[in-house]
C-alpha positions as CSV (number, residue, x, y, z in Angstrom):
1,X,0.0,0.0,0.0
2,X,1.1,3.6,-0.8
3,X,-0.1,6.2,1.7
4,X,0.1,10.0,1.6
5,X,-0.5,11.7,4.9
6,X,-0.7,15.5,4.7
7,X,2.0,15.6,2.1
8,X,3.0,19.0,0.7
9,X,5.7,20.0,-1.8
10,X,6.7,23.6,-1.7
11,X,9.6,25.0,-3.7
12,X,11.9,27.8,-2.5
13,X,10.2,30.4,-4.7
14,X,7.0,29.8,-2.8
15,X,5.3,27.7,-5.5
16,X,3.1,24.9,-3.9
17,X,3.1,21.9,-6.3
18,X,1.2,19.6,-3.9
19,X,-0.9,20.9,-1.1
20,X,-1.7,18.8,2.0
21,X,-2.3,15.5,0.1
22,X,-3.9,12.7,2.1
23,X,-4.6,9.5,0.0
24,X,-4.2,5.7,0.1
25,X,-3.4,3.6,-2.9
26,X,-4.6,0.0,-2.0
27,X,-2.2,-2.9,-2.8
28,X,-2.9,-4.5,-6.2
29,X,-5.0,-1.7,-7.6
30,X,-4.6,0.7,-10.5
31,X,-5.0,4.3,-9.3
32,X,-5.1,7.1,-11.8
33,X,-3.9,10.6,-10.9
34,X,-5.7,12.9,-13.4
35,X,-6.0,16.7,-13.8
36,X,-4.9,19.7,-15.9
37,X,-1.3,20.5,-16.5
38,X,0.5,22.0,-13.5
39,X,-1.9,20.5,-10.9
40,X,0.7,18.4,-9.0
41,X,-0.3,14.9,-10.2
42,X,3.1,14.1,-11.6
43,X,4.9,15.6,-8.6
44,X,2.8,13.5,-6.3
45,X,3.7,10.3,-8.3
46,X,7.4,11.2,-8.4
47,X,7.5,11.5,-4.6
48,X,6.7,7.8,-4.4
49,X,10.1,6.8,-5.8
50,X,11.9,9.9,-4.3
51,X,12.6,11.5,-7.6
52,X,11.2,14.4,-5.6
53,X,11.2,14.7,-1.8
54,X,8.2,16.1,0.1
55,X,8.6,19.3,2.0
56,X,6.3,18.1,4.8
57,X,4.0,15.2,5.6
58,X,4.6,11.5,5.4
59,X,4.6,9.2,2.4
60,X,4.9,5.5,3.1
61,X,5.3,2.4,0.9
62,X,4.4,-0.8,2.6
63,X,4.5,1.1,5.9
64,X,8.0,2.5,5.4
65,X,8.6,6.2,5.2
66,X,10.2,6.7,1.8
67,X,12.5,9.5,3.0
68,X,14.2,7.0,5.3
69,X,14.8,4.5,2.5
70,X,17.9,4.6,0.3
71,X,16.6,6.1,-3.0
72,X,18.5,3.7,-5.2
73,X,17.2,0.6,-3.4
74,X,13.7,2.1,-3.4
75,X,13.8,2.7,-7.2
76,X,15.1,-0.7,-8.0
77,X,11.9,-2.1,-6.5
78,X,9.6,0.2,-8.4
79,X,8.9,0.0,-12.1
80,X,8.8,3.4,-14.0
81,X,7.3,4.1,-17.4
82,X,7.4,7.6,-18.9
83,X,6.1,9.3,-22.0
84,X,8.0,8.3,-25.2
85,X,9.3,5.3,-23.3
86,X,12.7,6.9,-22.4
87,X,14.7,4.0,-23.9
88,X,18.5,4.1,-24.1
89,X,19.1,4.6,-27.9
90,X,22.5,2.8,-27.9
91,X,21.2,-0.4,-26.4
92,X,19.3,-3.2,-28.2
93,X,15.7,-3.7,-27.2
94,X,16.6,-6.9,-25.2
95,X,19.2,-5.0,-23.2
96,X,16.9,-2.1,-22.6
97,X,14.4,-4.5,-21.0
98,X,17.1,-6.3,-19.0
99,X,18.5,-3.1,-17.5
100,X,17.1,-3.3,-14.0
101,X,17.7,-7.0,-13.4
102,X,21.4,-6.5,-14.5
103,X,21.6,-3.5,-12.1
104,X,20.3,-5.7,-9.3
105,X,23.1,-8.2,-9.9
106,X,21.5,-10.7,-12.3
107,X,23.8,-12.1,-15.0
108,X,23.3,-10.5,-18.4
109,X,22.6,-13.9,-19.9
110,X,19.9,-14.7,-17.4
111,X,18.5,-11.2,-17.6
112,X,18.2,-11.4,-21.4
113,X,16.4,-14.7,-21.3
114,X,13.9,-13.2,-18.8
115,X,13.6,-10.1,-21.0
116,X,12.5,-12.2,-24.0
117,X,9.7,-13.7,-21.8
118,X,8.6,-10.3,-20.6
119,X,8.5,-9.0,-24.2
120,X,6.1,-11.7,-25.2
121,X,4.0,-11.0,-22.2
122,X,3.5,-7.4,-23.3
123,X,2.7,-8.3,-26.9
124,X,6.1,-7.7,-28.5
125,X,7.5,-10.1,-31.1
126,X,10.8,-11.6,-29.8
127,X,12.2,-11.0,-33.2
128,X,12.4,-7.3,-32.2
129,X,14.9,-8.1,-29.5
130,X,18.0,-7.3,-31.5
131,X,16.7,-4.0,-32.9
132,X,17.5,-0.6,-31.5
133,X,14.7,1.8,-30.3
134,X,14.9,4.0,-33.3
135,X,14.0,1.0,-35.5
136,X,10.6,0.6,-33.7
137,X,7.3,2.3,-34.0
138,X,6.1,4.6,-31.2
139,X,3.7,1.9,-30.0
140,X,6.4,-0.7,-29.9
141,X,8.7,1.6,-28.0
142,X,6.0,2.1,-25.4
143,X,5.6,-1.6,-25.0
144,X,9.4,-1.9,-24.6
145,X,9.1,0.7,-21.8
146,X,6.4,-1.3,-20.1
147,X,8.4,-4.5,-20.5
148,X,11.5,-2.8,-19.0
149,X,9.4,-1.7,-16.0
150,X,8.1,-5.2,-15.4
151,X,11.4,-7.1,-16.0
152,X,12.4,-7.1,-12.4
153,X,8.8,-8.1,-11.3
154,X,8.4,-5.0,-9.1
155,X,5.3,-4.9,-6.8
156,X,4.8,-1.2,-7.7
157,X,4.6,0.4,-11.1
158,X,4.6,4.2,-11.8
159,X,3.3,5.3,-15.2
160,X,3.8,9.0,-16.1
161,X,1.5,9.8,-19.1
162,X,3.0,6.8,-20.9
163,X,0.6,6.8,-23.9
164,X,0.2,10.5,-24.6
165,X,2.7,10.6,-27.4
166,X,1.2,7.9,-29.6
167,X,-1.8,8.1,-32.0
168,X,-5.3,7.3,-30.8
169,X,-5.5,3.8,-32.3
170,X,-2.2,2.7,-30.7
171,X,-3.1,4.4,-27.5
172,X,-6.3,2.3,-27.2
173,X,-4.3,-0.9,-27.9
174,X,-1.9,0.0,-25.2
175,X,-4.6,0.8,-22.7
176,X,-6.2,-2.6,-23.4
177,X,-2.8,-4.3,-22.9
178,X,-2.4,-2.6,-19.5
179,X,-5.8,-3.8,-18.4
180,X,-5.0,-7.3,-19.5
181,X,-1.6,-7.3,-17.8
182,X,-3.1,-5.9,-14.6
183,X,-5.8,-8.6,-14.5
184,X,-2.9,-11.2,-14.6
185,X,-0.3,-9.5,-12.4
186,X,-2.3,-7.4,-9.9
187,X,0.5,-4.8,-9.5
188,X,0.0,-1.7,-7.4
189,X,0.0,0.9,-10.2
190,X,-0.1,4.7,-10.1
191,X,-0.9,6.1,-13.5
192,X,-0.7,9.8,-14.4
193,X,-2.8,11.3,-17.2
194,X,-4.6,14.5,-18.2
195,X,-7.2,12.5,-20.2
196,X,-10.4,11.8,-18.2
197,X,-11.5,9.1,-20.6
198,X,-8.2,7.2,-20.1
199,X,-8.6,7.7,-16.3
200,X,-12.1,6.2,-16.1
201,X,-11.2,3.4,-18.5
202,X,-8.2,2.2,-16.6
203,X,-8.6,3.2,-13.0
204,X,-9.9,1.1,-10.0
205,X,-9.8,4.5,-8.3
206,X,-9.4,8.0,-9.8
207,X,-7.8,11.0,-8.0
208,X,-8.8,14.3,-9.6
209,X,-6.3,17.1,-8.9
210,X,-6.9,20.8,-9.3
211,X,-4.8,24.0,-9.6
212,X,-2.4,24.5,-6.7
213,X,-1.9,20.8,-6.2
214,X,-5.1,20.2,-4.3
215,X,-6.9,16.9,-4.4
216,X,-10.5,17.6,-5.4
217,X,-11.9,14.1,-5.4
218,X,-10.8,10.5,-4.9
219,X,-13.3,7.8,-5.7
220,X,-14.3,5.0,-8.1
221,X,-14.5,6.3,-11.7
222,X,-18.2,5.7,-11.9
223,X,-18.8,7.9,-8.9
224,X,-16.6,10.7,-10.2
225,X,-18.6,10.7,-13.4
226,X,-22.0,10.6,-11.8
227,X,-21.2,12.7,-8.7
228,X,-18.4,15.2,-9.3
229,X,-17.3,16.7,-6.0
230,X,-17.6,20.3,-7.1
231,X,-17.9,22.5,-10.2
232,X,-14.1,22.2,-10.9
233,X,-14.4,18.4,-11.1
234,X,-17.6,18.7,-13.2
235,X,-15.9,21.1,-15.6
236,X,-12.8,18.8,-16.0
237,X,-14.9,15.7,-16.5
238,X,-16.9,17.4,-19.2
239,X,-20.5,18.0,-20.2
240,X,-20.9,14.5,-21.6
241,X,-20.0,12.7,-18.4
242,X,-23.4,10.9,-18.5
243,X,-22.5,9.4,-21.8
244,X,-19.1,8.3,-20.5
245,X,-20.8,6.7,-17.5
246,X,-22.6,4.3,-19.8
247,X,-19.4,2.2,-20.0
248,X,-20.1,1.0,-16.4
249,X,-23.4,-0.6,-17.5
250,X,-23.5,-4.0,-19.3
251,X,-25.3,-4.6,-22.5
252,X,-26.1,-8.3,-21.8
253,X,-29.6,-9.2,-23.1
254,X,-30.0,-6.1,-25.2
255,X,-32.5,-7.0,-28.0
256,X,-31.1,-7.3,-31.5
257,X,-33.1,-6.3,-34.6
258,X,-32.9,-7.3,-38.3
259,X,-30.7,-5.1,-40.4
260,X,-31.4,-4.9,-44.1
261,X,-28.2,-6.2,-45.8
262,X,-27.0,-7.1,-49.2
263,X,-24.0,-9.1,-50.4
264,X,-21.3,-7.0,-52.2
265,X,-21.9,-9.0,-55.4
266,X,-25.6,-8.1,-55.3
267,X,-25.4,-4.3,-54.8
268,X,-26.6,-3.5,-58.3
269,X,-29.8,-5.5,-57.8
270,X,-30.5,-4.2,-54.3
271,X,-34.0,-2.6,-53.9
272,X,-33.9,0.3,-51.6
273,X,-36.6,2.9,-50.8
274,X,-35.8,6.6,-50.7
275,X,-33.8,7.4,-47.5
276,X,-33.3,3.7,-46.8
277,X,-29.9,2.2,-46.0
278,X,-28.6,-1.3,-46.4
279,X,-25.5,-2.9,-44.9
280,X,-23.1,-4.4,-47.5
281,X,-21.7,-7.7,-46.6
282,X,-18.3,-8.8,-48.0
283,X,-16.8,-12.2,-47.2
284,X,-19.4,-12.7,-44.4
285,X,-18.4,-9.4,-42.6
286,X,-20.0,-5.9,-42.6
287,X,-18.2,-3.9,-45.2
288,X,-20.1,-0.7,-46.0
289,X,-23.5,1.1,-46.0
290,X,-25.3,1.9,-49.2
291,X,-28.5,3.9,-49.9
292,X,-31.0,4.3,-52.7
293,X,-28.9,7.0,-54.4
294,X,-25.9,4.6,-54.5
295,X,-24.0,6.6,-51.9
296,X,-21.6,4.3,-50.1
297,X,-20.1,4.9,-46.6
298,X,-17.0,3.0,-45.9
299,X,-13.3,3.7,-45.1
300,X,-11.2,3.9,-48.2
301,X,-12.3,0.6,-49.5
302,X,-11.5,-1.2,-46.2
303,X,-14.2,-2.9,-44.3
304,X,-15.9,-1.2,-41.4
305,X,-14.4,-1.6,-38.0
306,X,-14.7,-0.2,-34.4
307,X,-14.7,3.4,-35.4
308,X,-17.3,6.1,-36.0
309,X,-15.3,6.9,-39.1
310,X,-17.0,5.2,-42.1
311,X,-20.6,5.2,-41.1
312,X,-20.9,3.3,-37.9
313,X,-19.2,1.5,-35.0
314,X,-19.4,-2.2,-34.3
315,X,-21.1,-3.5,-31.2
316,X,-20.5,-6.8,-29.5
317,X,-23.2,-8.0,-27.1
318,X,-20.7,-8.5,-24.2
319,X,-19.7,-4.9,-24.4
320,X,-21.1,-1.9,-22.5
321,X,-24.1,0.3,-23.1
322,X,-21.8,3.1,-24.1
323,X,-20.5,1.0,-27.0
324,X,-24.1,0.0,-27.9
325,X,-25.3,3.6,-28.0
326,X,-22.3,4.7,-29.9
327,X,-23.0,2.1,-32.6
328,X,-26.6,3.2,-32.8
329,X,-25.9,6.9,-33.0
330,X,-23.1,6.6,-35.5
331,X,-25.0,4.4,-37.9
332,X,-26.7,6.1,-40.9
333,X,-29.7,3.8,-40.5
334,X,-30.2,4.3,-36.8
335,X,-29.4,0.6,-36.2
336,X,-26.0,-0.1,-34.7
337,X,-24.1,-3.0,-36.3
338,X,-23.9,-5.9,-33.8
339,X,-21.3,-8.6,-34.6
340,X,-20.1,-11.8,-32.9
341,X,-16.6,-12.5,-31.8
342,X,-15.6,-13.3,-35.4
343,X,-17.0,-10.1,-36.7
344,X,-20.0,-11.7,-38.4
345,X,-23.3,-9.7,-38.5
346,X,-25.8,-10.9,-35.9
347,X,-28.3,-8.0,-35.9
348,X,-28.8,-4.3,-35.1
349,X,-29.1,-2.3,-31.8
350,X,-31.5,0.6,-31.3
351,X,-30.7,3.7,-29.1
352,X,-34.2,3.4,-27.5
353,X,-33.4,-0.1,-26.3
354,X,-30.1,1.1,-24.8
355,X,-32.0,3.8,-22.8
356,X,-34.5,1.2,-21.7
357,X,-31.7,-1.0,-20.4
358,X,-30.2,2.0,-18.6
359,X,-33.4,2.7,-16.8
360,X,-33.4,-0.9,-15.5
361,X,-29.7,-0.8,-14.4
362,X,-29.5,2.8,-13.2
363,X,-28.2,3.3,-9.7
364,X,-26.3,5.8,-7.7
365,X,-22.7,4.5,-7.4
366,X,-21.3,4.1,-3.9
367,X,-18.5,6.5,-2.9
368,X,-16.0,3.7,-2.5
């Protein structure tokens, strides 16, 4: 467990970066520090591994005051992932990953063997082991950064805006990877971001910081969305917080409706009324939308996929009400495309049905 008790960081010029922070990060959970730039979230995280020392108050890790622990030994037991990975450009990928185990006295041969296993765990092809960081994509570099942080199997992992420098598609993949890894490893993770969507997607707990390094709210993400502590939290979360909150409601049992569809080979013979849309099926998968005027909506000749770009998102029945409503709202026909695990069309989802399901499931989240 990580505990902040009345922790303050004040610089010589009088600037208060963190103001009287009291907070507990439970063991084995992923806690997200979120807030605008300059609100003290990164400073708070860096005090955990003594990259910054507190001015006053007590910060403990597993009951030990960090200011009384040798900083080098402390950091060797805490994984650290930063923006743009922070890899050493002159070392091969495998040696970047093996850095901490080698520093802790493990033989380089053994550390490299373990590094290959960790690379596979985070979704990296072992064939990349002998490349240098500059030869990797941004997403691959971030995965290497995560692998390096995990290589020594630390109980605590600090992640400082690790995905902010990659494109949205890669960012979503990396977020999914972190959730998968956390479900397997149950590390104690402190994750810093300025993105509220990322915070509520990843966090078991969300700590919202405000200007002047003040903690404004600390609660489950669903509670932060539905019950912001004050107008500052409400403004940061955004006007569409109700829509975001739909991700905490399941879509199991949502009724599916027939979608008019046509095979790609039969488009010319399709009979469509004015204003009617049909889903084009190619190789058994949803490919595009077409209307009576022959207007097609798809993505540069590629089949539709989980994106609002191209005329609609996909929805899988084991997903959330947010994904179901997004599919319905982004579809030109008003019916979201529902597919099974193989991507095969199984029906359509209506926005009205999503709202009916919400009415049944609606509840006030508990503070904890």
